[in-house]
C-alpha positions, 0 to 999 in steps of 0.5 A, a space after each residue: 263873753 258871759 256864759 249863761 250856764 257855766 256848769 254846763 261847760 264843766 258838768 258834773 254828776 250833780 242833779 240838775 232837773 227832776 220830774 218825779 222819778 225821772 232826773 238829769 244830772 249836769 253831765 247828762 243835761 249837757 249831753 242832751 243839750 249838745 245833741 239838740 244844738 247839733 240838730 238846730 245849728 243855724 236856726 234863728 227861732 225854734 218853738 218848744 211845746 212847753 209841757 211840764 216835763 224833762 223834755 221841755 227843759 232839755 229842749 229850752 236849754 238845747 235851743 239856747 245852746 244852739 244860739 236860737 231864740 226859743 219860743 215856748 208855747 202853752 200846750 192849752 193855747 187856742 187855735 187862733 192864738 196858736 196860728 198868730 204865734 206861729 205866723 208871727 215868730 215863724 219857727 224853723 223847728 219844733 221841739 216836743 216830747 216823743 209821740 207828740 201830734 202837732 196841731 194844724 198851725 204847727 204841721 208845716 214846722 219840722 218836728 224834732 222829738 227830744 231824746 233824753 238818751 241822746 248825747 252830743 259832743 261839745 256845746 257850741 260857742 256862747 252867743 252874744 249877750 244881746 242875742 235873743 234868748 226867748 220870745 215869750 208871748 203876752 196874754 193878749 188882753 189888749 189885742 193879739 199876743 205880742 212876742 217879747 224878745 228877751 236877750 241873753 243879757 237880761 236873763 243873765 243879769 236879772 238871775 244874778 240879781 235875784 241870787 244876790 237878793 235871795 242868797 240863792 246858791 248852788 246848794 239850794 234845791 228849788 221846788 215848784 209846779 209852775 207852767 214852763 211857758 211863762 217867765 215865772 216857771 221857765 226863767 226863774 224856776 228853771 233857768 235860775 237854778 241851772 245858771 247857779 248850778 243848783 237843782 230844780 224839782 218840778 212837781 209836774 202839777 202842784 199839790 200841797 202834799 208833793 210840795 211838802 214832801 220835797 220841803 221835808 226832804 232836799 228842797 230848800 226853796 219854793 216858788 208859787 202863785 197866790 192860788 198855790 199858797 192859798 191851797 197850801 194854807 188850807 191843807 196845812 190847816 188840816 194836816 200838821 205834817 204839811 205845816 211842819 214841812 213847809 216851815 223847814 223851807 229856807 225861802 218861800 217866794 210868791 209872785 205873778 199876782 199879789 198875795 193877800 194879807 190874810 194868806 200871808 198871816 195864815 201861812 205865818 201862823 201855820 208854818 212860822 214862815 213869812 213869804 217873800 213877794 216880788 214883782 215882774 213882767 214878761 218885758 222886764 223879768 223881775 223889777 223888785 223883790 223883798 230880800 231874804 234878809 228884808 222886812 217881809 210885810 204883806 202887800 209890798 214887793 220890796 225895792 228894785 233889784 240890782 241893775 234895775 232903776 224904777 220911778 213913779 210918774 203922774 198922769 202928766 208923766 212928771 216924776 213923783 218924788 214923794 215917798 208917802 205910801 199914798 201918792 199913786 203913780 205909774 211904774 217906769 223902769 229901765 236897766 239890764 233886765 229889759 227886753 229888746 222889743 216886741 217881735 215884728 212890732 216896732 210901733 208897739 215897742 216905741 209906744 212902750 218906752 218914754 225917754 228910755 224908760 219902759 212904761 209898765 202900766 202898773 200903778 203903785 205907791 212908794 213907802 218912806 223906806 223905798 218899798 213899793 206897793 202895787 195897787 193895780 193895773 192902770 187899765 183895769 185896777 185903778 178906779 176913778 170914782 167921785 173924784 178919787 183914784 182908788 186901787 182895786 187891790 186895797 178893796 180886795 184885801 179888805 173884803 178877803 178879811 171878811 170870813 164869808 169871802 173866799 175869793 174876790 175881784 174888784 172892777 170899775 164900771 161907768 157911772 153917770 154920777 160917780 164917773 166909775 162905780 166900784 163893783 165887787 165880784 165875790 165867791 162866798 164861803 157861806 151866805 152873806 148879805 151884800 150890805 154887810 160886805 159894803 159896810 165891812 169895806 166902809 168901816 175898814 177903809 173909807 166910805 168912798 172906797 165901798 163897793 156900790 154893787 156886789 155880784 156873787 159868782 161860783 168861781 172867778 175866771 183865771 188864767 194858768 198862772 192863777 191871775 184873775 181875768 178881769 176883762 172877762 168879768 167886765 165884758 162877760 
């Protein structure tokens, strides 16, 4: 049976996890995990109050060692959502840092404080490959959040595929400041280094100065989301030392949302680095990515990772076989990276699959070399206007090339003539006329892709991962 974290079975004194001045080496982490596993023996599911701390990482590793399914909880979760998650997952224990006062919905769940000084004996035997490892709750944009059950098999296989594609080894030190309750920060950013026997330095909270200090020192890789890279580029413009430090990285990876072409170009100009993009979701972990030795071109998420099959289908479900980088289809995937289902929701699980393929709801084109270009979500980013099918992302990238546009989101709204009209929501860097932005898009793209309306905002609504919440714009 495949071991998820080989180095915890034969630990040494190499640093595994670091948060500021506090760190655990592999021998210490194995001891803490064994102590936690002893306390959780026999538990099916355990909740972890997922603050950006060493205790959270140790709690997740200990829960996995116990063979329990770990339910990471966003510390900023609202009361109603938390009550739903607790009622749906029914955790038998709650792991948190010492001194934690649980909110109402968690008060009946036995609380176990994570003691980083505790040491247990031997780790329990490795659970089965198909045993649930994590239950990650979706953002709930189309109803109550659904619990995505990720088996150990999916985590192990997908992390190995990433390691191969990114030439990621135990010699790498990863730096990031991502939340620990999502796939990006928890599975890729924490369990990834631990599976490989490498190290992760978590910033607690992202700052360009802290990330640069790590990359000027031991860190070789950085994971981030577009808002972080935007801030990094802004700060590198002002401080050449930040630009120089980032330029020393072996690999910069961006995900969770598309990195605009203008940010790619700024980072390359300032640091000499070209950012690698990848594409994944809670149900699939990672589907595609640009390889370390691949062509890092803006707007593309590369080819499928090893173990992942991907196809595009049209509205009737027929496979699109052309690779013209123009024909838009929905992405369907299957492979060792897939989740095993939505917790307590066989109806939703059945609806999400067609003939063994998972329907992602993401729309994309495929280039002649097989590179995938995401154009948006089927529900919110594909605008059908005047008989054309238009990707919001293409218009957003065009608008971001205008110097007056700091941030932008594009949506479609019902229109009696066009079917849907294109609306641009713009955070302006300085005053600009609506007509100037409309003409800018018409000139760069085609006239039918121009916004019919521009609405100016002070800020775009975003979630913790920096993704724009378009539903809040449309329904706000």
